[in-house]
N, C-alpha and C positions, 0 to 999 in steps of 0.2 A: 530597246533601250541599251545604251552605252554600258559597258561593264563598269561596276561601281569604283574599281581601282583607278579607272581612267577619267572620272569626273573631275573637273577643275574644282578648286577649294572655294571659289568665290560664290555667294549665294545669290539666289534670285527666285522668281516664280517658277523658273525651270532650273533644274540643276546646272550650275555653272554660270548663271547670268549674274553680272555684277550691277548693282544698282548705286546711284550716286545721290548724295544728300548734302548740300552745301559745298559741293566740289570734292568731297571725301568719299572713297570707295568703301562700301560696307562690306568688310571680308567675314566669311564663316569657315569653319573647319570642314573638311570633307565628310561625307557619310563614312562612318567608321564606329559601329557600337564599340563601346570599350570593352576591354578584357581586364579584370582585376588582377593586378600583379602583386598586390600586397596580401599578406596573410590577414583573413578577417579579425575583428575584434571578437574575442571569445570572453565575456566576463564570468561564465559559470564553470567551476571546476567539475570533475567527474561525479562527484557527490550531488551537485546542483543539477546536472543534466538528469540524473537518476531520480531526483526528488520530483522535478517538474514532470518528467515522463510518467512517474507512478502517480502523480495528482491527476494528470490528463486521464490516464487509464483507469483509474478509481472513479472519476466522473463518468466515464462511459459505462463502467461496470456496475456502480452502485447507485448513481442518481439517474442517469440516462438523459436523452436528448429528445425533445418532442419533434416529430415529423409530422407536420400538417399536411400530408399529402398521401392520400389512401393507396395510390399506386406504389410509392416508396415503401409504405409500411408493409405490403404484401411482399414485395421483393426482399425486404429484410427479414420477414418472418420466414420466407422460403430459405433464407441463408442461414437460419438458425438463431437469430437474435430473439431476445426476449421481449415481447411486445405487450404492453399494458395500456390499453386504449390508444393513445397517440405517443407514448413514452417508449423509447426503444433503449435497451441497454445490450450491450456486447461485450464480450470478453476480449481481453487484450491479445491473446494469442491469435484470434481471429482477426483482429484489428491489424496487428503486425503482418499477418499473412497477406492480407488485402492490399496494405500499404506497399509491401514489398514488391507487388506486382506494377507499380506505377514506375514509369522511366524517371531516372534522375536528370535526364536532359531530353529535349525534344525540339523540333524545328517547327515554325509556322511560316507557310509560304503564301504571301499575298498575290495580287493580279500582276504586280511586277517581281519577278523572282529575284531581282538584284536586291530587293528589300527583305529578303528572307531573313528571319531571325532565329537564333539559338537560344532557347530558354532552358538554364541549367549551367552547371560548371561554374566558370569562372565569368560568364558573359554577364553584362549589365545593359539593359535596355530600357529607355526612358519614353514615357507616354505623356500625352497632353492633359490637361484638366478635363475632367468628366463630370456631368450631371449638375452643375449648379443651376438653379431656377433663375438666377439673377446675373446682371451683366454691369460692369462699370468701366468707362473710360473717361479721359481728361476732357474730351470734347463736350460729352454729356454731363459729367461733374456730379452725378448722384447715382445710386442703386435703381436700376430699372429692370422690369422682366424681360427675359431673353426673347429675340426674334429669330426668324430663320435667316435674315440677313447677318445679324451678329454671329449666329452659328457658322454660317458659310465663311466668315471672316477668319473665324478662330480655326477652322479647317484648313483654311489656305495657310495660316501660320504654321499648323501642324506638317503640311506638305513642305513649306518653304525651308524650314530649319532642319538641316541635316542631324543635329543632336536630339531630335525627337524621332523615336523609332518605330512607334506603333501608335495608333488612334484608339483612344479609350472610348467612352460612351459619348453622348452628345456633349460638345464642349460648352455649350450653354443650352438649357431647355428653350426650344422655340415655342412659346406658348401661343403664339399667333397662328399655329398650325394645329388643327384638331387632334387631339390624343389618339384617335382611331386610324389615323393615317400618318402621324408625325413620324413613325419609324421608316415609313416608306419614303417619304420626302428627304429626311436626313441620311437615310443610307444612301439614296441615289446620289444627294450631294456629297457625301463621303467618298463613294467610289468613283465619281467623276472628278473630283477636286483633288483627290489624295490617291496615291498607290502604294500605301503602307498597310501594315497588319491591321484588320478590322475587328470590331467587338459587336457582339449581340447582346442586348438585354434580355434576361431570362424572366420575362414579364408576360406569360401567357404564351400558348402555343402558336398563335397566328405571328406574333412578332418574331419568335425564334424562328419558326419555319420559313417566314418571308425573308429574314435575314440571311439565312443559310442558303436559300435559293438565289438570291441577289449576288451573294459572294461568289456563289458557284457559275453563274452566268458571266459575272465580271471577269472572273479568272478563264473562261472558255473551257471549263471542266465538264467532262460526263459526270454522272452521279457516281460512278465507281471511282473516278479519279479524285472527285471531291472527297470522298470517304476514305481513300488510301492513306491519307496523312492530313494532319492538321493545316487548313487554310484560314481559320479565324479562330476566335475564343470567345468565352463568355466569363465573366467574373460575377459571382453571387456573394452575397452577405448573409450570415446567418442573422437571425432575429434574437440577438442577446437580451438576457441569459438564456442558453440551452435550447433554442428552437431553430428549426428551419421551416419556411412558410411553403404554402403550396405553389405559387407561381414559379418561384425560383428553383425549387426542386423539379418542377415539371420541365423547366428549360435545361436544368442541369442532366436530366436523364435523357432528353431528346439528342442534345449535342453528344453525350456519352456514346449513345447508340451509333452515330454517324462519325465517330472518330475524331471529333474537334476538340480543341484544347479547352480546358476547364481549370478555372481559378476560384478557390473559395477563400473569403477573407472575412472573418468574424469581425464585428466592429464592437470592440470590448473596451468601453471607457471606464477605467479603474475609478472606483467610488460611485459609479452610477449603474452601470450594466455588467460589472464585474467587481471582484474584490478590490479593496483600497491598495493592497499589496500588489506589487507589479509580478512577483512569481505566481500569485494566485491567479492574476489577470491572465498572464501568459499560458498557464496550465489550462485555464477555462477556454481560452481562445484555440489552443490546440485541440482540445476535445471536440470543440464545435466544427473545426476544420477537418479533422481526420476522419470523423464519421460521415461526412459527405464523400470524401475520397474513397472510403470503403464501399460506399454504395456504387460510385462510379466503376470501380475495379470490379465488383461483382457482375455488373451489368455487361462491361466490356473490359476483360482483362488486358492490361497494358496501355489503356487509353491515357493520353497526355494529361496529367494534373500538376498543379502547383498549389501550394499552401501560402495564404497571405496573412499579413499582420496588419491591424489597425488599431493596436493597443496604445491608448494614451490615457490621460487623466482629465479629470474635470477641475474646474476651479471650485474649491469646497466652500468659497463664500457665495457663489452665485449659481453654481450648478452648470455653468457654460463650458462647452469642451475646449481644451487647451491642446496646442500641438507644438512641436518643435521644442518640447520641455526636455529637462534631463531625464525624467521617467520615460518620455516617449522615446528618446534614444537608446536607453538601456533596454527597454521592451523589444525594440527591433533588433539590437544585437543579440539578446537572449533567443528571440524567435529564430533568428538566422541560425544560431548554433543547433537549435533544436530541429530545424528543417534539414541540416546536414545530418544530424542523428537519424532521422527517418529516410534519408536519401531522397528528398523531395526538392525540387526548384522552389525559390520564395518570391512572392511579391510584397513589396512595401510602397510608401508613398512619399512624395514631397509636399508637405502640407504647413499651414500656418492659420493663426486665429485672427490675423489682422485684417482690418476692414478696407484698407487701401494700400497701394504698393509704396509703402514707406519704409523706414529702417527695421521697424518690428516685422514686417512682412518678410523681409530678406533675412534677417538673423534667424527667425524661426524655421523659413524654408530651408535655408542653409544647413541648419542643424538637422532638419529632417533628411535632406538628400545626403549629408555625409554619413548619417547614421545608416541610411539604405546602403550606401558604398560600404562602409565598415561591417555591416552584417552580412555582406555577400549576396545582396538582393539580386535577382535575375530580372524581374519587371519592376519598375518604379513608376506607379500610377501618379496622376496629377503632378507630374515634374515641372511642369510650366502653366502658370496661369491661374492658380488657385488662391481665393481669398475668403474671408469671414467663415472659416471652418468648412468650406465647401459650399457656401450659399452664394458666392459671387464669382463669376469668371472675368478676368480683366486682360486686354490685349497688351497693356503696358507691363503688367506683372509677368506675363507669358515671356515677353522679350528680355526682361530683367532676368528672369529665371533661366533663360537660354544662355545668358553670359556665364553663370554659374555652371550649367551643364558642360559648356565647352571647356571651362577650366578643369571640371573633374575629368573630361576625356583627355585634355592635355597632361594632366596629373598622372594619368595612367599610361602615358607613352613610355615604352621601354627605353627609348633613346635618353631619356633623362637620367637614367641609372646606368647607362652603358660605361663600361671601365677599360676600353682598349686604349691604345696609345694614342689615338687621336684625341680622345676625351680627356685623359690624364695631361696631355699637351705639355709634356716638358720641354720640348723644342721651342714652343710658344713662350713659356715662362722663362726660358734661358734668353730668348732674343730680347725680352723686355728688360729683364734684369731688376736691379733695385730701384730705378729712378725713372722708369718710363710708363707708358700706358698701353693698353690692349686694343684701343679703338682702331688703330690704322694698320696693325700688322696683317698679314695674309691670313693667318689662322682664323681671325675674326672677320676679315672681308669675305672670306669663303662660307662663312656660317650666319651672318648677321640676320639675313632675311628670315631664317627659320629657327633661330637659336632660341627664342623665347616667345611665350604665348602672346598673341596680339588681340587685345579686345576690340570687338565692334561697338560696345556701348560704353564702357567705363571712358572716363576724361581724365588723362594723366597730365594735363597742363597744371602750372602752379596756378595759385589763386588770381594773380593778375592777369594771366593768359586766359583763364577760364572767365573772368569778369569781362575782359575785352572782347571776347567772343560771344557775349550776351548773358552770360551767368545763367546758363540753362541747366536746370537740375535733372537728375537722372529720369525720373518718370516722363519728363517733358521730351528727353531725347528719344525715349523709347516710344513715346506716341508718335513722334515724328518718323521714326523708322517703320512703325505700324502702319502709318498712312501710305508711306511710300511702297511698302510691300504689296498692299492691296491694289494701289494704283498700277503697279507694274506686273501683277501676277498672271502667270499662264499655267493653265491646268496641265497635268502630264497627259501624254497621248492615250487615247483609248480607240480601238478599232471601231469603225462606224457602225458596223452591224451588231456588235456587242451593245453599244449605246442603244440602239434601237430596240434590242430585245430586252434591256433594262427598262426602256420607257414603257414598253408595252406591257411588261410584267406590273410595273407600278399603276399604270391606268387600269389594268384588269383588277389588281386587288383593290383599287379605290372604289371601282364599280361594284365590287362584291361587299363593300363596307369596311374594309380594313380588320381592325381588331376591335373586339367589343370594349367598351368602357362603362364605367358606373355613372356616366352623366351625358 
């Protein structure tokens, strides 16, 4: 693969291909995961940090977390925790000792090493929508259950857009594939249609072990090479309030033993699964996340871990989840501040409660994404394509979100705040004087092509020009781009022998029955 810095900036199914729609070239920015150049927003003072930390520690010491996994209970008993049935209590000194073993930053290297990601520090990485059971696009016009083809198309968008840096879970659940073998088919599609960082669901040992083996095969690694550094990751959710279930802990421990990256994200909805106060919800979320990191570090000291936040609120009139709210933004910023206090990378999300890709969808998602940036998040899940609180994936929404993500990437470009002589431009100002303009001068001519952000989706014509061009609304433009991307998509290269080995593995595991299910 060509060095990432040499890739052309125009997008296509393959990096560098430019597609045309209506005579206009659709441009996208090059692969360049942004680096935060601003100071994060920190709403807590020192007393606030201490209070939330003390609250999280008292939850772990006095109330405890239920671990519904016997193996995890035995490991934590060996570590000296207090076990009462399935309830685990642990002292703050032990918690901080274990958390201190986790790295403050780590890398994940997918099958294409040019797509390697740094998780931690000032690095921001955006991922696609993950796990909705339903799908919506403008051609269908209503919410429908996901299929493998829909899932494949969203994987293609994940590969196509340079502003999407990692692949989350299934971008839509393909319910037309039996649950026992769904992970095999979708991971085969993900690994062959995409060369970015991959994810494993921690839903039973078969799924986790199968995904680790498929990622190992796709990367051409020996078992020793695979385990030497993270090549993939999992994300687990606690069962709020104050529980970790059996299958997620099982997968968590399996990946920990093999040195793969671990992300724990409590789903604490204030007013429902957490206190109605945001500080209380954040403290509970931290307690639920930190105890899982303690377990991972006790099993494999130094294993890559990140703490996630999914703290939002419910609509107190209906009980429905709300996202992109002021409360969600503050909770994300507060958790980012606490993640830095613990020296841990952080994951957040780009989410909304809207049902279709409309104005509400974009202002809620934009709030979520900017809160992620302001908080210093290192992994931003669901950054493109999420609707209805995570129940719908939409390609139009995916493309609309990518416009926002590109703007965030441009916002973080250090050139915008450079202050050298060329940027201060005194000679240019002098040449124009008091009654000229800057359009035609050499300073502008030398820079006009790259001076400002150029959208691929936004329409900057005036009303008459927009109306004369057909009066196409933004979701409709996004739908046209989606159809063209799919029509022109080319999968990233994969060695024929590796593809054959993947095919053989999938066939064998299907013959063995895949993963057990309850139906």
